[in-house]
N, C-alpha and C positions, 0 to 999 in steps of 0.2 A: 528355685530350679526352673529350667525351661519346660514348658508344656508344649509338646509337639503340635504343629499345625493340624487341626482336625481334618480327617477324611481325604485330603488331597495332597499329593506329592508335587512339589514344584522344584525342578532342578535349577541349581544356581547358574548353569550355563545357558539356559534357554527358558522359554515360557511353556514348554510342554508339561502337561499334567498327566500322571499315569497312576494306575491302580490295578491290582490283581483281583479277579473275580473269585470270591470265596464260595464255599458250598451253599451257603444260605441264599445266594443269588443265582445259582446255576439253573439254566433253562429259562430264565426270565428274559423278556424282550430287552433289546439294547437300550432304549430310552429310559426304561424303568431302572435298569442297573446303573446307568449314568446318573440318574437323579439321586440314587442312593449314595453313590461314591463321590459325586461332585456336587454336594448339596448346597454349595454357595451360589449355584446357578439355577434358574427356574427350568422346569421340564420343557416348557415351550422354547426357551432359548437353546437348550440342549438338542431338541428335535430339529431346530433350524440348522445348528452346526452339523448334525449328522447328515442332513440333506445336502449341505455344502461340502461334504467330504472332509470334515475336520476331525473325524473320529476314526481311529484304527483299532482293530482287535488282532493281536499277535502280528502286527505289521501290515495287515491288509485293511484298506479303506472299506468301511461299510456305510452305505447311504440309505439303508432301510431301517427305520426305527423299530419295526416289528421283529427284526432278526434276533433269534435267541442266542444267548451266549453261554459258553461252557465254563465249568469250574476250572480255575487255573489260567484262564485267558487273561492277557494283559491288555487293558484298554488305555489308549493314549488319546488325549484330548488336546487339540490345538486351539486353546481358548483365545478369543479376541479380548485383549485387555479392555476393561471398562474405562470409559472416559474419565480423565483425572478430575474433571469438574465435579464429580461426585465426592471427591475427597476435599475437605475444606483446608485452606491454609491456616496454620496456627503459629503464633509467635512463641516458639519453644526454643530453649537453648540449643545451639548447634555449634560444635567445634569444627571450624573450617580449617583444615590443614593447608589447603591450596585451592585457589580459584582463579581462572582466567575466563576468556570469552567462550571457551569451548567445553571445559571440563572442571569439575571440582573433586577434591579428595576430602572425605569427611572421616573424622574419628567418631565411631559409634561406641558409647559406653555400654557396659553390661546392663541389662534390664530394659533397654530401649528396643521396641519392636520396629521392624523395618517397614512393613506394609500394613494398612488396615485389613482386618479380616473378621471372621466370625467371632463375636465377643469383644472386639476392640475396633471401633470405628474412628477413633482419633487418638491423639497423643503419640503418634508414630513418627518415624524419621521422614516418611513421605509428607505428612502434614507440615513438618518443619521446613522441608525443602521448598514446598509451594509458597511458603511465606518469605524465606530468605532469597529464593531464586524464582520470582514469579514467572519467568519465561519457561520454566519446566512444566507449566500447565499445558503446553502444546506438545509435550513429549510423553510417550507411554510410560506409566508408572513414575512420573516426575523425574525421568532420567535415570532411575535406578536400574542397573543392568545385571547386578548380582546381589546376593543376600548374605547376611550373617544371622545366625539364630539369635533369639532375643537375649540370651544370657552369654553370648560370645561377644567379646570386645574386639575393637580393631578398625582397620582402614577399609573404606568403601569408595569406589569411584562412581561418579555421577556425570551423565552427559547433560550439557546445557544447551545443545542444539540438536536438531534431528540428524545432521550430518555426523556429529560426534557420536550420537547414539548408534547409528549404523556402523561406524568404525569400531566402537568398543564391543558391540555384539559380535561382529565378525572376528575380532581378536579372541574373544572368549570361545567362539566356535572352533577357531583354529588352534586353540590351546596354547596361545603364545603369551597370554597374560601371566606375569610372575606373581604368584601368591604363596607367601610363606607364613607359617603359623608357629607360635609357641604353645606347647601343651605339656601338662604334667600327668603322667600315667600312674596307675596303681601297679605295683610289681616292678622289679628291676629288669630292664631290657639290657641284653648283653651288647648288642650292636645295632646299627641301623639296617634298613632294608626297604623293600617295596611290597606293598599290599595290593595285589591285583585280584579283586573279587567283586563280581557284579552285585549291585544293590537294587532292591525293589521293596515293595510294601511287605511288611511283616505278615506271614501267612495267618496268624491268629490275632495279633494285637494291631488293630487297624490304624492306630495313631502313631505307630512306630515304623521305622525302616529296618531292613536286615540284609545280610548277605544271603542271597537266594540261589538255589541250584539252577533255576530256569526262569525266564521271563524278566530277569533283572537287566539293568543298564550297566554298561562298562564303567568301572570305577577303579582308578589307580591312584595310590597315595605313596609318596616317597618320604622317608624320614631318616634322621640321624640323631644319635644320642648326644645331647649337649652336656648333661651332667648326670652322673650316676649317683644314686643314693642307696641306702640299705634296703628300703621297701618301695621305692618310687623311682621314676626317671623323668628328667626334663628333656623333651624331644623337640627338635625343629622339623616341621612338616612342610612338604611342598605338594601342592595339588596339581595333578595332571588333568583330572576331570573335576567336576564340581557338582556332585550329586547331593541331594538333601541329606544333611546330617552325616556326610561322608566320613569325616575324620572320626567322629564319635562312634559310628557303626564299625569302621574298620578296626579301630583299636579294641573295641569290645570283642570283635571277631577273633582277634589273636590273644584274647584273655588278658588284656591290659587296658581296661576301661579308663577313661579320664577321671581324675579326681573330681568328686562332686557330681558326677553324671549318673544320678540314681536311675534315670530313664533307661540307660544302656548298661546296667549291671554293676555299676560301682557300689561298693559298700561305703557307708558314711566314714568308717575308719577301717582300714585293712592292714593287717600285719601284727603278729604277736610280738610282745616285748617292746612296743613303741613307748617312748617317753610320754608321760601324762600331759605335759604341756603341748607336745606335738599332737597328741590325740585330740585335745581341745581345739587346737587350730584347725585340724582337718574337719572336725565335726561342725565347726562354725563356717566353713567355706561352702556357701550355699548355691554355687553354680558350677557348670562344667569348667574346668581349668583349661580354657582355650582362648587364644588371642591372635587375631590377624595382624601379624607384625609388619610384613613387607608387601607392597603392592607396586608392580611395575608394568608399563604398557607403552605402546608407541603413541605419541601425542597425535590426535587426529589432524591437526592443522600443520604442525611443524615437521612431522615425520620423525622426530627425535625420540630416542628411548628416554623415558622418565621413570624414576623410582623414588618411592617414599617409604620410610620406615618409622615405626613407633614402638617403643618398648612397652611391655605389659603394664597394666595399671597397678595401683598400689596393692590391691588385694592379692594378685598373683605374685608381685615382687615380695610381699611379706611372707607368703607361703613358701616361696623358694628360699628365702633367707632362713626360715624356720627349718626347712629340710636340710640345708647346708649345716646348720648347727646341731640339730637334734636327730637326724636320720643319716649318719655318716655311713659310707660304704665300707664293708669289711674288706680289709686288704689281705 
């Protein structure tokens, strides 16, 4: 199962970090709270960024480290990416779906972490990219402009030049990148729809995200039902925004968590009267049933629309086959 990134929220569309001030930190000075919430950075570095105007509280820039912060305030940190030379190249297997002089499209298998972080300094996609594409050492985060959770499989785009990096980041900000996912939910969904609900740090469980009544960031997810089952649904999901854990949080919010996603409320097996073989298959599925299927964008050099698609990996394909056979929809 995925373990959520500790302490800090990183949106897939940008490099902004955000967190909500909980009661335990209410009234403390800004630099102290930042050091608690964004503990991957030193307090001295955070104080420098506060002075540089890189920290906002409830949308307002604060430049005094001693400023007290109130409970419920949302702190946004515009962190400067650490130089990639701190991340070592590693000769790790990498499935390159496409590569040219400007961009690469990578298939990320489940279980592979995208960026080094607390508790994992190597063995990540970024380490592999620095080996297979040495030119990415000169690009922030080795050219990675969006992320997938560790246990989510699928396609990622990578910039191989600074010009391509700027183009892809702009396209993400403009919400023009096509991103489509396959997901399997618990509980039958009757029809497709749109989930428009802001996402922020969970008010009590700091390592989780949640739909929040205030202080969250706009999050919009569109979906349609591809296959109906008796106790589950296979859905095709399109992201309009790209918040951390967005699909997982949104489907949990409508009480249809993703199969295998114990972090966001899924039961290991859900549904009375399930076939015993299917119950075993569900119990053995040890990640969230989520796959980044389609990725499309405007090529930074040619200006042409380019699209790649990749079917779900064998574990999800096997689960779908089992659902078709053993969890038929009542007609």
